[in-house]
C-alpha positions in Angstrom: 115.0 13.9 -112.3 114.0 11.6 -109.4 116.4 10.6 -106.7 116.2 7.1 -108.0 117.3 8.3 -111.5 120.1 10.3 -110.0 121.2 7.3 -107.9 121.4 5.2 -111.0 123.3 7.9 -112.9 126.0 8.1 -110.2 126.4 4.4 -110.3 126.7 4.5 -114.1 129.4 7.2 -113.7 131.4 5.0 -111.4 131.1 2.1 -113.8 132.3 4.2 -116.7 135.2 5.5 -114.7 136.3 2.0 -113.8 135.9 0.9 -117.5 138.1 3.9 -118.5 140.8 2.9 -116.0 140.3 6.1 -113.9 139.3 4.2 -110.8 140.6 0.8 -109.5 137.5 -0.8 -108.2 136.0 -4.2 -108.6 132.5 -4.4 -110.1 131.2 -5.8 -106.8 132.3 -2.7 -105.0 129.9 -0.5 -107.0 126.3 -0.5 -105.6 123.5 -0.8 -108.1 121.9 2.2 -106.6 123.9 4.9 -104.8 122.3 6.4 -101.7 121.3 10.0 -102.2 119.6 12.2 -99.6 118.6 15.8 -99.0 121.4 18.0 -97.6 120.5 19.6 -94.3 121.1 23.0 -95.8 119.2 23.3 -99.1 121.6 26.1 -100.2 124.1 23.3 -100.6 122.1 21.7 -103.5 119.2 19.4 -104.1 120.8 16.1 -103.3 123.9 14.9 -101.6 125.9 11.6 -101.5 128.8 10.3 -99.5 129.7 7.6 -102.1 133.2 9.0 -102.5 133.9 8.5 -98.8 132.6 4.9 -99.0 134.6 3.8 -102.0 137.9 5.8 -101.5 139.6 3.0 -99.5 138.8 0.1 -101.9 139.7 2.5 -104.8 143.1 3.2 -103.2 142.6 7.0 -103.3 141.4 9.8 -101.0 137.8 10.8 -100.9 138.2 14.3 -102.3 140.1 13.0 -105.3 137.5 10.4 -106.0 134.8 13.0 -105.5 136.5 15.3 -108.0 136.6 12.6 -110.6 133.0 11.8 -110.1 131.9 15.5 -110.1 133.4 15.9 -113.6 131.4 13.0 -114.9 128.2 14.0 -113.1 128.4 17.5 -114.4 128.0 16.2 -117.9 124.8 14.4 -117.3 121.7 16.0 -118.7 119.6 17.6 -116.0 122.5 18.2 -113.6 123.1 21.9 -113.2 126.0 21.9 -110.8 128.1 19.5 -108.6 130.1 20.8 -105.6 132.5 19.0 -103.4 132.1 19.6 -99.7 134.1 18.7 -96.6 136.1 15.5 -96.8 134.4 14.4 -100.0 130.7 14.8 -100.0 129.1 15.6 -103.4 126.3 18.2 -103.4 124.3 18.0 -106.6 121.9 20.6 -108.0 119.5 19.6 -110.8 118.1 22.2 -113.3 114.5 23.3 -113.2 113.6 21.3 -116.3 115.0 18.1 -114.9 113.3 18.6 -111.6 110.0 19.7 -113.1 109.7 16.7 -115.4 108.9 14.7 -112.4 105.4 16.3 -112.2 104.4 14.8 -115.6 106.0 11.4 -114.7 104.0 11.2 -111.5 100.7 11.9 -113.3 101.4 9.4 -116.0 102.4 6.7 -113.4 99.2 7.3 -111.4 98.6 4.9 -108.6 101.8 3.1 -109.5 104.0 6.0 -108.5 105.9 5.1 -105.4 105.7 1.4 -105.9 109.0 -0.5 -106.4 110.4 -4.0 -106.7 112.8 -4.0 -103.8 111.0 -7.0 -102.2 110.0 -8.8 -105.4 110.2 -12.5 -105.0 109.6 -12.4 -101.3 106.7 -14.5 -100.1 105.4 -13.2 -96.7 102.8 -14.5 -94.3 101.8 -11.7 -91.9 99.7 -12.6 -88.9 98.1 -9.9 -86.8 95.2 -9.0 -84.6 94.2 -12.7 -84.0 91.9 -11.8 -81.2 90.0 -14.6 -79.4 86.6 -15.1 -81.0 85.0 -14.8 -77.5 84.2 -11.1 -77.6 84.3 -7.9 -79.7 87.5 -6.2 -80.8 88.7 -3.6 -78.4 91.3 -0.9 -78.1 94.0 -3.5 -77.4 93.5 -4.9 -80.9 93.2 -1.5 -82.6 96.9 -0.6 -83.0 97.9 -3.9 -84.7 94.7 -3.8 -86.9 95.8 -0.4 -88.3 99.6 -1.0 -88.3 99.4 -4.5 -89.5 97.3 -3.6 -92.5 99.5 -0.7 -93.4 102.7 -2.8 -93.1 101.1 -5.3 -95.5 100.3 -2.5 -97.9 103.8 -1.0 -97.9 105.3 -4.5 -98.4 103.0 -5.1 -101.4 104.0 -1.7 -102.7 107.6 -2.8 -102.6 106.9 -6.0 -104.6 106.4 -8.6 -101.9 103.7 -11.3 -102.2 101.9 -10.8 -98.8 99.2 -12.9 -97.3 97.5 -11.2 -94.3 96.3 -13.8 -91.9 94.1 -13.9 -88.8 94.7 -16.9 -86.5 91.5 -17.8 -84.9 92.0 -19.1 -81.3 88.9 -21.3 -81.5 90.3 -24.2 -79.5 90.9 -24.6 -75.8 89.1 -23.9 -72.5 88.2 -20.3 -73.3 85.7 -21.5 -75.9 84.0 -23.7 -73.3 83.8 -20.8 -70.9 82.4 -18.7 -73.8 79.7 -21.3 -74.6 78.8 -21.7 -70.9 78.4 -17.9 -70.6 76.0 -17.8 -73.5 74.1 -20.8 -72.2 73.7 -19.1 -68.8 72.3 -15.9 -70.3 70.0 -17.9 -72.6 68.4 -19.3 -69.4 68.4 -16.0 -67.6 71.2 -17.0 -65.2 74.3 -15.1 -64.2 77.4 -16.1 -66.1 79.6 -18.6 -64.2 82.5 -17.3 -62.2 85.3 -16.4 -64.6 82.9 -16.2 -67.5 82.2 -13.4 -70.0 79.9 -10.8 -68.4 79.3 -8.3 -71.2 75.8 -7.6 -72.6 77.1 -8.9 -76.0 76.8 -12.4 -74.5 73.1 -11.9 -74.1 73.0 -10.6 -77.7 74.8 -13.7 -78.9 72.2 -15.8 -77.0 69.4 -14.1 -79.0 71.3 -14.9 -82.2 71.7 -18.6 -81.2 68.0 -18.7 -80.3 67.0 -17.3 -83.7 69.1 -20.0 -85.4 68.1 -22.8 -83.0 64.6 -22.0 -81.6 64.4 -25.2 -79.5 67.8 -24.8 -77.9 66.4 -24.0 -74.5 64.6 -27.4 -74.5 67.9 -29.3 -74.7 69.9 -30.4 -71.7 72.9 -28.3 -70.9 75.2 -31.1 -72.1 73.3 -31.4 -75.4 73.0 -27.6 -75.9 76.6 -26.6 -75.2 78.2 -27.9 -78.5 75.4 -26.3 -80.5 75.8 -23.0 -78.6 79.5 -23.1 -78.9 79.4 -23.4 -82.7 76.6 -20.9 -83.3 77.8 -18.2 -80.9 81.4 -18.6 -82.2 80.3 -18.0 -85.8 78.2 -15.0 -84.8 81.1 -13.5 -82.8 83.6 -14.1 -85.6 81.2 -12.4 -88.0 81.0 -9.4 -85.7 84.8 -9.3 -85.6 85.1 -9.5 -89.4 82.5 -6.7 -89.8 84.3 -4.5 -87.4 87.6 -5.0 -89.3 85.8 -4.2 -92.6 84.5 -1.0 -91.0 88.2 -0.2 -90.1 89.3 -0.9 -93.6 91.3 -4.0 -92.7 91.0 -7.1 -95.0 92.5 -10.5 -94.3 93.3 -13.0 -97.0 93.1 -16.0 -94.6 91.2 -16.7 -91.4 93.1 -19.7 -90.0 91.3 -21.9 -87.5 93.4 -23.3 -84.6 90.7 -26.0 -84.1 91.3 -27.2 -87.6 95.0 -27.8 -86.6 93.8 -30.1 -83.9 91.1 -31.9 -86.0 93.6 -32.5 -88.8 96.1 -34.1 -86.5 98.6 -31.3 -87.2 99.7 -31.2 -83.5 100.9 -34.9 -83.5 102.4 -34.4 -86.9 104.4 -31.4 -85.7 105.7 -33.2 -82.7 106.8 -36.1 -84.9 108.5 -33.9 -87.5 110.4 -32.0 -84.8 111.3 -35.3 -83.2 112.8 -36.4 -86.5 114.9 -33.3 -86.5 116.3 -34.4 -83.1 114.8 -31.6 -81.0 112.1 -33.4 -79.1 112.6 -35.5 -76.0 110.4 -37.2 -73.3 110.7 -36.4 -69.6 108.4 -36.9 -66.7 105.7 -38.4 -68.9 105.6 -35.1 -71.0 106.9 -34.4 -74.5 109.4 -31.4 -74.7 110.9 -29.3 -77.4 114.6 -28.4 -76.6 114.2 -24.7 -77.4 117.2 -23.8 -75.1 119.4 -25.0 -78.0 118.2 -22.0 -79.9 118.3 -19.2 -77.3 115.1 -19.8 -75.3 115.3 -19.4 -71.6 113.9 -22.9 -70.9 112.7 -25.9 -72.9 109.0 -26.0 -73.7 106.4 -28.7 -73.1 104.5 -29.7 -76.2 102.4 -32.6 -74.8 101.5 -32.6 -71.1 101.9 -35.8 -69.0 98.1 -36.2 -69.3 98.3 -36.4 -73.1 96.9 -32.9 -73.7 98.8 -30.6 -76.1 99.9 -27.2 -74.9 99.4 -23.9 -76.7 103.0 -24.0 -77.6 102.4 -27.2 -79.5 99.7 -25.5 -81.5 102.2 -22.6 -82.1 104.7 -25.1 -83.5 102.1 -26.8 -85.7 100.9 -23.4 -87.0 104.4 -22.4 -87.9 104.9 -25.6 -89.8 101.7 -25.0 -91.6 103.0 -21.6 -92.8 106.2 -23.2 -93.9 104.3 -26.0 -95.7 102.1 -23.4 -97.5 105.3 -21.9 -99.1 105.8 -18.8 -97.0 109.5 -18.2 -96.7 109.0 -15.3 -94.4 106.6 -15.3 -91.4 105.9 -12.0 -89.7 104.1 -12.1 -86.3 102.7 -8.9 -84.9 102.2 -9.3 -81.2 101.1 -7.1 -78.2 103.2 -5.5 -75.5 102.7 -8.5 -73.1 104.1 -11.0 -75.6 107.9 -10.3 -75.4 108.4 -13.8 -74.0 107.1 -15.2 -77.3 110.0 -13.9 -79.4 112.6 -16.5 -78.4 110.2 -19.4 -78.3 108.8 -18.6 -81.8 112.4 -18.2 -83.2 113.3 -21.5 -81.5 110.4 -23.2 -83.3 111.7 -21.8 -86.6 115.2 -23.0 -85.9 114.0 -26.4 -84.8 112.0 -26.7 -88.1 115.2 -26.1 -90.1 114.6 -22.4 -90.9 116.9 -19.5 -90.2 115.4 -17.5 -87.3 117.1 -14.4 -88.5 115.6 -14.7 -92.0 112.5 -16.8 -92.0 110.7 -15.3 -89.0 110.2 -11.8 -87.6 108.3 -10.9 -84.4 107.2 -7.3 -84.0 106.0 -6.1 -80.6 103.6 -3.2 -80.3 103.2 -1.0 -77.3 99.9 -0.1 -75.7 97.6 2.6 -76.9 95.1 4.6 -74.9 92.5 7.2 -75.8 91.9 10.2 -73.4 88.2 10.3 -72.5 87.2 7.1 -74.1 84.3 5.4 -72.4 84.0 1.7 -71.5 81.5 -0.2 -73.6 78.2 -0.8 -72.0 77.6 -3.7 -74.4 81.0 -5.4 -73.9 81.7 -4.6 -70.2 85.0 -3.2 -69.0 86.6 -2.6 -72.4 86.7 0.1 -75.0 85.3 -1.3 -78.2 86.9 -0.6 -81.6 83.4 -0.1 -83.0 82.9 2.7 -80.5 86.2 4.3 -81.4 85.3 4.3 -85.1 81.9 5.8 -84.4 83.3 8.4 -82.1 86.5 9.6 -83.9 86.1 8.1 -87.4 88.1 5.4 -89.2 90.5 7.8 -90.9 91.4 9.7 -87.7 92.1 6.5 -85.7 94.0 4.8 -88.5 96.1 7.7 -89.4 96.9 8.5 -85.8 98.0 5.0 -85.1 100.0 4.8 -88.3 102.1 7.9 -87.7 104.0 6.6 -84.7 106.4 3.6 -84.4 104.8 0.5 -83.1 107.2 0.2 -80.2 106.3 3.6 -78.7 103.5 3.9 -76.1 100.7 6.1 -77.5 97.9 8.2 -76.1 95.4 9.6 -78.6 93.9 13.0 -78.0 90.2 13.0 -79.2 89.9 16.7 -79.0 92.8 17.1 -81.4 91.6 14.5 -83.8 88.2 16.1 -84.1 89.7 19.5 -84.9 89.4 20.9 -88.5 92.7 22.7 -88.3 96.4 22.3 -89.1 97.0 21.0 -85.6 95.3 17.8 -86.6 97.7 15.8 -88.7 95.1 13.7 -90.5 93.1 16.8 -91.4 96.2 18.6 -92.5 97.1 15.9 -95.0 93.5 15.2 -96.2 92.9 18.9 -96.6 95.9 19.2 -98.8 94.5 16.5 -101.1 91.0 18.1 -101.0 92.5 21.5 -101.7 94.4 20.2 -104.7 91.3 18.7 -106.1 89.5 22.0 -105.6 92.4 23.7 -107.4 91.9 21.3 -110.3 88.2 22.0 -110.4 88.8 25.8 -110.4 91.4 25.4 -113.1 88.9 23.4 -115.3 86.3 26.1 -114.8 88.8 28.7 -116.0 89.6 26.6 -119.0 93.0 25.3 -117.8 93.7 21.8 -119.0 96.8 19.6 -119.1 96.4 19.3 -122.8 95.5 21.8 -125.5 94.9 21.4 -129.2 95.8 17.7 -128.9 99.2 18.3 -127.3 100.3 17.9 -123.7 101.0 21.4 -122.6 103.8 20.9 -120.2 107.0 22.9 -120.0 109.1 21.6 -117.0 111.4 24.6 -117.1 108.6 26.8 -116.1 108.4 25.2 -112.7 111.2 27.4 -111.3 109.6 29.0 -108.3 111.3 28.2 -104.9 108.1 26.6 -103.6 107.9 24.5 -106.8 111.4 23.2 -106.3 110.6 22.4 -102.7 107.4 20.6 -103.5 109.0 18.6 -106.4 111.8 17.5 -104.2 109.5 16.0 -101.6 107.4 14.4 -104.3 110.6 12.9 -105.7 111.5 11.5 -102.3 108.2 9.6 -101.9 109.3 6.3 -103.6 112.4 6.0 -101.4 110.2 6.7 -98.3 107.9 3.8 -99.3 110.8 1.5 -99.9 112.3 2.3 -96.5 108.9 1.9 -94.7 108.7 -1.6 -96.2 112.2 -2.5 -95.4 111.9 -1.4 -91.7 108.2 -2.3 -91.3 107.6 1.4 -90.4 104.5 2.9 -92.2 104.8 6.0 -89.9 107.6 7.1 -92.4 104.9 7.4 -95.0 102.6 9.4 -92.8 105.3 11.8 -91.7 106.4 12.4 -95.3 102.8 13.0 -96.4 102.7 15.8 -93.8 105.9 17.3 -95.3 104.3 17.1 -98.8 101.1 18.7 -97.5 103.1 21.6 -95.9 105.0 22.2 -99.2 101.8 22.1 -101.2 100.1 24.6 -99.0 103.1 27.0 -99.3 103.1 26.5 -103.1 99.3 27.0 -103.3 99.7 30.3 -101.5 102.5 31.5 -103.8 101.7 30.1 -107.2 98.4 30.2 -109.0 97.1 27.4 -111.2 94.1 29.2 -112.6 94.7 32.7 -114.1 93.3 35.8 -112.3 90.3 37.5 -113.7 90.6 38.1 -117.5 94.2 36.9 -117.8 94.9 34.5 -120.6 95.5 30.8 -119.9 99.2 30.1 -120.6 101.5 27.1 -120.5 102.5 28.2 -117.1 99.0 27.6 -115.8 98.8 24.3 -117.7 102.2 23.1 -116.4 101.3 24.1 -112.8 98.1 22.0 -113.2 100.4 19.0 -113.9 102.2 19.7 -110.6 99.0 20.2 -108.8 97.6 16.9 -110.0 100.9 15.1 -109.3 100.6 16.3 -105.7 97.1 15.0 -105.5 98.3 11.6 -106.8 101.1 11.2 -104.3 98.9 12.2 -101.4 96.2 9.8 -102.5 98.8 7.0 -103.0 100.3 7.6 -99.6 97.0 7.8 -97.8 95.9 4.5 -99.4 99.0 2.8 -97.9 97.8 3.9 -94.5 94.2 2.8 -95.2 93.0 6.4 -95.1 90.6 8.0 -97.6 91.7 10.9 -99.8 88.6 13.2 -99.9 87.8 15.3 -102.9 86.1 18.0 -100.7 86.3 18.9 -97.1 
């Protein structure tokens, strides 16, 4: 019996009690799914709920009386072994071994679908993250959101949301001119201009431009710059996309800021917001009255010289997302972007959206790596490519995913390179590899999940204490995924995988899947193989949500 099944069963008991006239509750008072959780002391049962305390007041009774009524009904449900009332009205529920063990078979049959849910079904989400300027390689400052953003998108999809992962390319503005001038200077063997991009990658881009346009050096600087800008930009963007691919991060859309300008979207955005009554003119400039929506000051959209501001592009970009049908827009921004929260929410409000519903801005804190070396190629930065080469994609991604985004983080390379239980990613991956090794050993000993055409599974045989513990953590996995999606916190998945890995290792040490020596293969061996394979499946599913591989061998 999964916690979800138990939750629905409790809700059904409440509905039956109301229908029988035993409880005076309105149908709207009864939740579709009652919250169940692990009691702090496992001697108190497998699951606990405080639903009696929540509903006692609207039911016009005291919590212990309501708990007593519920306990009688719950005790009659197949799979429930015992129900106890604790304290002011908590219900502690123990399920029998067969009901608990049946989960192993259910997980294997669900496969990669185990843990998915429909909590966010019907939600259409645009999630923008990374969005680094295409003027240089991705570096450590982009690493955290690349890992977390991709994992958040994955847990949202696992909860039924329709998610579009989007990269906003800042390919308009003065930084692109500085970029082009830097490449031009290196093409001619000159130092980059003051304030330009000094990394060796600029020279590399120059070689790529030269390969594409062999006569580029023969042009005047004025004629060469637009050619260099376009060619070097495409080469650098390709490098960014390749690095993201190496990191296991895929974007559905690469959205060009320049295309907003070229399509007249800036002027259109100003006009649309003016129609809403939020744009005014002052001092020759065009302003958006963002103070009406909680911003600390109004924002200029068009300067007095007629040039649009970055804020105007932000407004046009938000309207583009709205026009493309995204009811929810999630922005993942760096630690230095706190000031963007109110202005982005003000844009949403000015556009007629609810800033508490239609837009969400997540801020991530800085990450550092002890002993990381600055890139010779890129200058005074630590490149993401170098981190992947040094520590490995899995180690970096898992380490970034297992902490909340709003906590500063320093990674320890020595720890991440250890093949020991101290290293969290190794600990979890090793549990998966160990489970696959156990399956191979079982096969070699003639243990299969089916025998003579029947599925050899007897859930009641899974009655060892370590089996109960492992099954309980496997059963909690779907609710962990749902909560990770609801709160945008994939670290909940990572931490739960570590709990499962620990329970698996303890079970592996206590319970054999393959028989010893000349012992006969029994249904106990076969049933334990189901549990072993169920653990493999949950670990693989969870690691996939974090963008981390599930190795067969280590």
